[in-house]
C-alpha positions in Angstrom: 4.1 -16.5 -1.1 1.0 -14.6 -0.1 -0.3 -14.6 3.5 -3.5 -13.2 4.8 -3.3 -11.2 8.0 -6.3 -11.6 10.3 -7.5 -9.3 12.9 -6.4 -11.7 15.7 -2.8 -10.5 15.0 -3.7 -7.1 16.3 -0.4 -5.2 16.2 0.6 -6.5 12.8 -2.9 -6.0 11.4 -3.0 -2.4 12.7 0.5 -1.6 11.3 -0.7 -2.8 7.9 -4.0 -1.1 8.0 -2.3 2.2 8.9 -0.3 2.1 5.7 -3.4 2.3 3.6 -5.0 5.3 5.3 -4.5 8.8 4.2 -3.0 10.1 1.0 -0.1 7.8 0.2 1.5 6.7 -3.0 0.8 3.2 -4.1 3.2 1.9 -6.7 0.7 -0.8 -7.6 -3.1 -0.2 -8.1 -5.5 -2.2 -10.1 -9.3 -2.5 -10.4 -11.6 -5.0 -12.0 -15.3 -5.7 -12.3 -16.9 -9.1 -12.4 -20.5 -9.9 -13.1 -22.3 -13.2 -13.4 -23.9 -16.1 -11.5 -26.1 -13.7 -9.4 -23.2 -11.4 -8.4 -21.6 -8.1 -9.3 -18.2 -7.5 -7.7 -15.8 -4.7 -8.0 -12.2 -5.7 -6.9 -9.7 -3.0 -6.0 -6.1 -3.9 -5.2 -3.4 -1.6 -3.8 0.1 -2.6 -2.9 3.2 -0.9 -1.5 6.6 -1.9 0.0 6.4 -3.2 3.5 7.8 -0.9 6.1 10.9 -1.7 8.1 8.8 -2.4 11.2 6.7 -5.0 9.3 9.9 -6.5 7.8 11.4 -6.9 11.3 8.4 -9.1 12.4 8.1 -10.9 9.0 11.6 -11.3 7.6 10.5 -12.3 4.1 7.8 -9.7 3.7 8.5 -7.3 0.9 5.1 -6.0 -0.1 1.8 -5.4 1.7 -1.5 -5.6 -0.2 -5.0 -4.4 0.4 -7.8 -6.1 -1.6 -11.2 -4.6 -1.4 -14.3 -6.3 -2.8 -17.7 -4.5 -3.0 -20.9 -5.3 -4.7 -24.0 -7.4 -4.6 -24.3 -11.1 -4.2 -27.8 -12.7 -4.4 -29.3 -9.2 -4.1 -27.4 -8.5 -0.9 -24.8 -5.7 -0.7 -21.3 -6.6 0.7 -18.0 -4.9 1.4 -14.9 -6.9 2.4 -11.3 -5.8 3.0 -8.4 -8.2 3.0 -4.7 -7.6 3.9 
């Protein structure tokens, strides 16, 4: 099961975001590029084991994932980060 954490869950969101800052090891990293239909998108995925603090709040959580999309859509630049 994959769940998106929104910024309205501030403590959990901040705990997850903090795990992706700095020079940390990510056991899973992947990158892809997509072009077509008026858009050019670069997808970057990084994942790591959830910390004990996160597992305490979300019992079934085993991984935390960061998905970053950057590029151009209809000649407009964008940058989105999802957790």
